[in-house]
C-alpha positions in Angstrom: 63.1 112.7 98.6 60.2 113.6 100.9 56.4 114.1 100.8 54.8 117.5 100.8 52.5 117.1 103.8 50.1 119.9 102.6 49.9 119.3 98.9 48.1 116.7 96.9 47.9 116.0 93.2 44.7 115.5 91.1 44.4 111.9 92.3 44.3 112.9 95.9 47.7 111.5 96.6 50.5 113.4 98.3 53.1 115.0 96.1 56.9 114.5 96.3 59.0 117.5 96.8 62.7 117.6 96.4 65.5 118.5 94.1 65.1 117.6 90.5 61.4 118.8 90.3 59.8 122.2 89.9 56.4 123.5 90.4 54.4 125.3 87.7 50.9 126.6 87.6 48.1 124.5 86.1 45.2 126.5 84.7 43.2 123.4 83.7 41.6 122.8 87.1 38.5 124.4 88.3 40.1 125.5 91.5 42.1 128.3 89.8 45.8 128.4 89.4 47.6 126.1 91.7 51.0 124.3 91.5 51.5 120.8 90.4 54.7 118.9 89.7 55.8 119.5 86.2 59.1 117.5 86.3 58.9 114.2 84.4 62.3 112.6 85.1 65.0 112.7 87.7 68.4 113.0 86.2 71.8 113.4 87.9 72.5 117.0 88.6 75.2 118.7 86.5 78.6 119.1 88.2 79.0 122.6 89.6 82.0 124.4 88.2 83.4 124.8 91.7 83.6 121.0 92.1 85.2 120.0 88.9 88.5 119.4 90.7 86.7 116.6 92.6 85.3 114.8 89.6 87.1 111.5 89.2 86.2 110.7 85.6 85.6 114.0 83.7 83.3 117.0 84.0 80.9 115.6 81.4 80.4 112.1 82.8 82.0 112.0 86.3 80.5 111.9 89.7 81.3 114.5 92.3 83.6 113.4 95.1 87.0 111.8 95.5 87.6 108.0 95.5 87.6 106.7 99.0 91.0 105.2 99.6 90.1 103.8 103.0 88.9 100.5 101.5 92.3 100.1 99.7 94.3 100.7 102.9 92.1 98.3 104.8 92.5 95.6 102.2 96.3 96.2 102.1 96.3 95.5 105.8 94.7 92.1 105.1 97.3 91.4 102.4 100.1 92.3 104.8 98.8 89.8 107.3 98.7 87.2 104.5 102.3 87.9 103.6 103.3 87.5 107.2 101.4 84.3 107.5 102.9 82.6 104.5 106.3 83.8 105.4 105.9 82.3 108.9 104.8 79.0 107.4 107.9 78.9 105.2 110.2 79.9 108.1 108.7 77.2 110.4 108.4 74.3 107.9 110.8 75.0 105.1 113.4 77.4 106.5 116.1 76.3 104.0 114.0 77.7 101.1 114.1 81.3 102.4 117.7 81.4 103.6 121.0 81.9 101.9 121.1 81.5 98.1 117.4 80.3 98.0 116.3 83.6 99.6 118.1 85.5 96.8 116.4 83.4 94.2 113.1 84.1 95.9 113.8 87.8 95.7 114.7 87.6 92.0 111.6 85.6 91.3 109.5 88.1 93.1 111.2 90.9 91.1 110.3 89.1 87.8 106.7 88.7 88.9 106.7 92.2 90.3 107.7 93.8 86.9 105.0 91.8 85.2 102.5 92.7 88.0 103.4 96.3 87.8 102.9 96.3 84.0 99.5 94.6 84.5 98.6 97.2 87.1 99.5 100.0 84.8 97.3 98.8 82.0 94.5 97.9 84.3 94.4 101.4 85.8 94.6 102.9 82.4 91.6 100.9 81.3 93.5 99.0 78.5 94.6 95.7 80.0 97.6 94.1 78.3 97.4 90.3 78.0 100.6 90.0 76.0 103.0 90.6 78.9 103.4 86.9 79.7 104.2 85.7 76.1 106.5 88.8 75.6 108.4 87.8 78.7 108.7 84.2 77.6 109.9 85.4 74.2 112.5 87.8 75.7 113.8 84.9 77.9 114.4 82.8 74.8 116.0 85.8 73.1 118.4 86.3 76.0 119.2 82.5 76.1 120.3 82.8 72.4 122.2 86.0 72.5 123.2 86.4 76.1 126.9 86.0 75.2 126.8 89.5 73.6 126.4 91.0 77.1 123.3 91.4 79.3 122.9 95.2 78.6 123.0 95.0 74.7 120.8 91.9 74.7 118.3 93.3 77.2 118.3 96.6 75.2 117.5 94.8 72.0 114.8 92.7 73.6 113.2 95.8 75.2 113.3 97.7 71.9 111.6 94.8 70.1 109.0 94.5 72.8 108.3 98.3 72.9 107.8 98.2 69.1 105.2 95.4 69.5 103.6 97.4 72.3 103.4 100.5 70.1 101.7 98.5 67.4 99.1 97.3 70.0 98.7 100.9 71.2 98.1 102.2 67.7 95.4 99.5 67.2 93.8 99.9 70.6 93.9 103.7 70.8 93.7 104.6 67.2 90.6 102.5 66.6 89.4 102.8 70.2 88.9 99.1 70.8 89.3 97.1 74.0 92.9 96.6 75.2 92.4 92.9 75.9 91.5 92.3 72.3 94.4 94.2 70.8 97.0 92.8 73.2 95.7 89.2 72.6 96.6 89.6 69.0 100.1 90.7 70.1 100.3 87.7 72.4 99.6 85.4 69.6 102.3 87.0 67.5 104.8 86.4 70.3 103.7 82.8 70.6 104.4 82.3 66.9 108.0 83.4 67.5 108.2 81.1 70.6 107.0 78.1 68.6 110.1 78.4 66.4 112.1 77.2 69.4 110.6 73.8 70.2 113.6 72.6 72.3 115.0 74.1 75.5 117.8 76.5 75.0 121.1 76.7 76.9 121.6 80.1 78.3 124.7 81.6 76.7 125.0 84.6 79.0 126.9 84.6 82.2 125.0 87.2 84.2 123.7 86.0 87.6 120.9 88.2 88.9 121.1 86.8 92.4 124.1 89.0 93.0 121.8 92.0 92.7 118.7 90.4 94.2 118.1 93.1 96.9 118.6 95.8 94.3 116.2 94.3 91.9 113.4 93.8 94.4 114.1 97.2 95.9 113.8 98.8 92.5 110.5 97.1 91.9 109.2 98.0 95.3 110.2 101.7 94.9 108.7 101.9 91.5 105.3 100.5 92.5 105.1 102.6 95.7 105.9 105.8 93.9 103.4 105.0 91.2 100.8 104.3 93.9 101.4 107.5 95.7 101.2 109.5 92.5 98.0 107.6 91.6 96.4 108.7 94.9 96.6 112.4 93.8 93.1 113.2 92.5 94.2 115.1 89.3 96.6 112.3 88.3 94.1 109.6 89.3 91.4 111.2 87.1 93.9 111.5 84.2 95.1 107.9 84.4 91.6 106.6 84.3 90.3 108.7 81.3 90.4 105.7 78.9 88.0 103.8 81.2 84.5 103.9 79.6 81.8 105.6 81.7 78.8 105.5 79.2 79.0 104.0 75.7 82.3 101.9 75.8 82.8 102.7 72.1 82.9 106.4 72.7 86.3 108.1 72.5 87.4 109.6 75.8 89.7 112.3 74.5 93.4 112.8 73.8 94.5 112.5 77.4 93.0 109.1 77.8 94.6 107.9 74.6 98.0 109.2 75.5 97.9 107.4 78.9 96.7 104.2 77.3 99.6 104.3 74.8 102.2 104.9 77.5 100.7 102.1 79.6 100.7 99.6 76.8 104.2 100.4 75.6 105.6 100.6 79.1 104.1 97.4 80.3 105.4 95.5 77.2 108.9 96.9 77.8 108.8 95.9 81.4 107.7 92.4 80.4 110.9 92.1 78.2 113.1 93.1 81.2 111.3 90.6 83.3 111.9 87.9 80.7 115.6 88.7 80.5 116.0 88.5 84.3 114.0 85.2 84.4 116.3 83.7 81.8 119.4 84.8 83.6 118.0 83.3 86.8 117.3 80.0 85.0 120.8 80.2 83.5 122.4 80.4 87.0 120.4 77.5 88.3 119.2 75.1 85.6 121.4 76.4 82.7 118.5 76.1 80.3 115.3 78.0 79.3 112.4 75.9 78.3 110.0 77.3 75.7 106.6 78.2 77.2 103.7 80.2 75.8 103.8 82.5 78.8 100.1 82.8 79.5 100.7 81.4 83.0 102.8 84.5 83.6 100.1 86.8 82.4 97.6 85.0 84.7 99.9 85.4 87.7 100.6 89.0 87.0 97.0 89.9 86.5 96.0 87.9 89.6 98.6 89.7 91.7 97.5 93.2 90.5 93.8 92.4 91.0 94.5 90.9 94.5 96.4 94.1 95.2 93.2 96.1 94.8 93.5 97.4 91.2 90.1 97.5 89.7 89.4 95.3 86.7 87.3 98.3 85.4 90.3 100.7 85.5 91.5 103.7 87.4 91.0 102.5 91.0 93.9 101.2 93.0 95.8 101.6 96.2 99.3 102.5 97.2 101.0 99.4 98.4 98.5 96.9 96.9 100.6 95.7 93.9 103.7 95.3 96.1 101.8 93.2 98.6 99.9 91.3 96.0 103.1 90.3 94.1 104.9 89.4 97.4 102.0 87.2 98.4 101.8 85.5 95.1 105.6 84.9 95.0 105.4 83.4 98.5 102.5 81.1 97.6 104.3 79.8 94.6 107.5 79.3 96.6 105.6 77.5 99.4 103.7 75.3 97.0 107.0 74.2 95.4 108.6 73.7 98.8 105.7 71.6 100.1 105.6 69.7 96.8 102.0 70.4 96.1 102.5 70.0 92.4 100.0 72.6 91.6 100.0 74.0 88.1 100.9 77.7 87.7 97.8 78.0 85.6 95.7 76.8 88.5 97.3 79.3 90.9 96.7 82.0 88.3 93.1 81.1 87.9 92.5 81.2 91.6 94.3 84.5 92.0 92.2 86.1 89.2 89.0 84.8 90.7 89.9 86.2 94.1 91.0 89.4 92.5 87.7 89.9 90.8 86.0 89.6 94.2 88.3 92.3 95.4 87.4 94.4 92.4 83.7 94.3 93.5 84.8 95.2 97.0 86.8 98.3 95.9 84.2 99.4 93.4 81.4 99.1 95.9 83.1 100.8 98.9 85.6 103.0 97.0 83.1 105.2 95.1 82.3 108.7 96.5 79.4 109.2 98.8 76.4 110.8 97.0 75.8 114.4 97.8 72.1 113.7 98.7 72.2 110.5 100.8 68.4 110.4 100.9 68.2 109.9 97.1 69.3 106.8 95.3 72.2 107.2 92.8 70.8 105.8 89.6 67.1 106.7 89.4 66.0 107.4 85.9 62.3 107.6 86.4 60.5 108.5 89.7 56.7 108.4 89.8 53.8 108.9 92.2 52.3 105.5 93.1 49.6 104.6 90.5 50.8 107.1 87.9 53.8 107.5 85.6 55.8 110.7 85.0 57.8 109.4 82.1 57.2 111.3 78.8 56.3 108.1 76.9 53.6 106.9 79.3 49.9 107.0 78.4 49.0 108.1 82.0 50.6 111.5 82.3 49.6 115.0 83.3 50.0 116.1 79.7 47.4 113.6 78.6 44.7 114.7 81.0 41.6 115.9 79.1 41.1 119.6 79.0 38.5 120.8 81.5 35.9 123.2 80.3 36.0 126.7 81.8 33.2 127.2 84.4 30.4 129.5 83.5 30.6 132.9 85.1 27.7 134.7 86.6 28.6 137.9 84.9 30.2 137.9 81.5 32.5 140.8 80.4 30.9 140.5 77.0 27.4 141.3 78.4 26.0 144.4 76.9 24.1 145.5 80.0 27.4 145.6 82.0 28.9 148.1 79.6 25.8 150.2 79.6 26.0 150.6 83.4 29.4 152.2 83.1 28.3 154.9 80.7 
């Protein structure tokens, strides 16, 4: 926005000139027809049709420009340094915890946390966060402990089917009535806890599957899954579609069929992944402690959400990096492993709370530096009303151009209606 150095308004002040305003003639001044500013408000410009491919929300509400992924890659570099640092501390002070069988157990634990973290990342990016993943995983672990003797595949399949059914019920509630995902999934979490409370005592694991035999495959599968998903999410058309459920104006306003479909898939898929994670967790406990202790599972939800947020997934939805979830989960797993090796006796709830707090700071970081640059860098992004100092251009103000008193027309020296003038033309 700049001043017009040669034009002034009726108050003698210089006028603004720039996009968003137009000039119209004003016949109410005694200087004849001259131009004054007739625009009353500055509104964001409509997205040109040629730029719709660059809109990252939707053509009706989105901003022009792609998400800037540089902030995600920079933050992922910081996370990589953190993973290396914690790994070095474990190697130098507690080498036995990351070698041999203990290393395989670490990989399995990271895989369990990774499946939960990936599920949390899915629902966060879809704008419908799922708080039920922890309780569902805890319930699936108890289910496997009871029925594991029937085989790991049939038992896991039944647990996944039940979890997917619960996730579908949540999706119908959240998407069908267009309500926040955290509220609908919280109801599902409470349902899972009711089932968990029917098992007050620890259960002996009846299955014989040992996941440490496939530790590298489990961790590799999680890593490949999250990296492929991150690469796909970096494509602008997919990125825009994944985030369609995220509100951009009135949060109660429906965002269309695509946003609803993506939210349904994210809720159902994350709940199914939570069941797989619970089965693997129970099998790991069966190979080490032989029992599975009942737990409400909210500590798992907190760790998963914390890992996803630390990885750079925005709490508002849509935004996320490529390697962030993998690095965030790996860092969280190493921190838990180091805390246990150093006998810090820190509650998992405390670690989860700290992770979520740090993750929310990261959300502010990626939301601030990840948004597209404005087309007109001289103009602020969110101006609703722009006025000349001392005046108001909003339509509801009492001091507006429209409210100026009408000026009487100046008397002319010769009137067209004068009879003598007509007589001279005869």
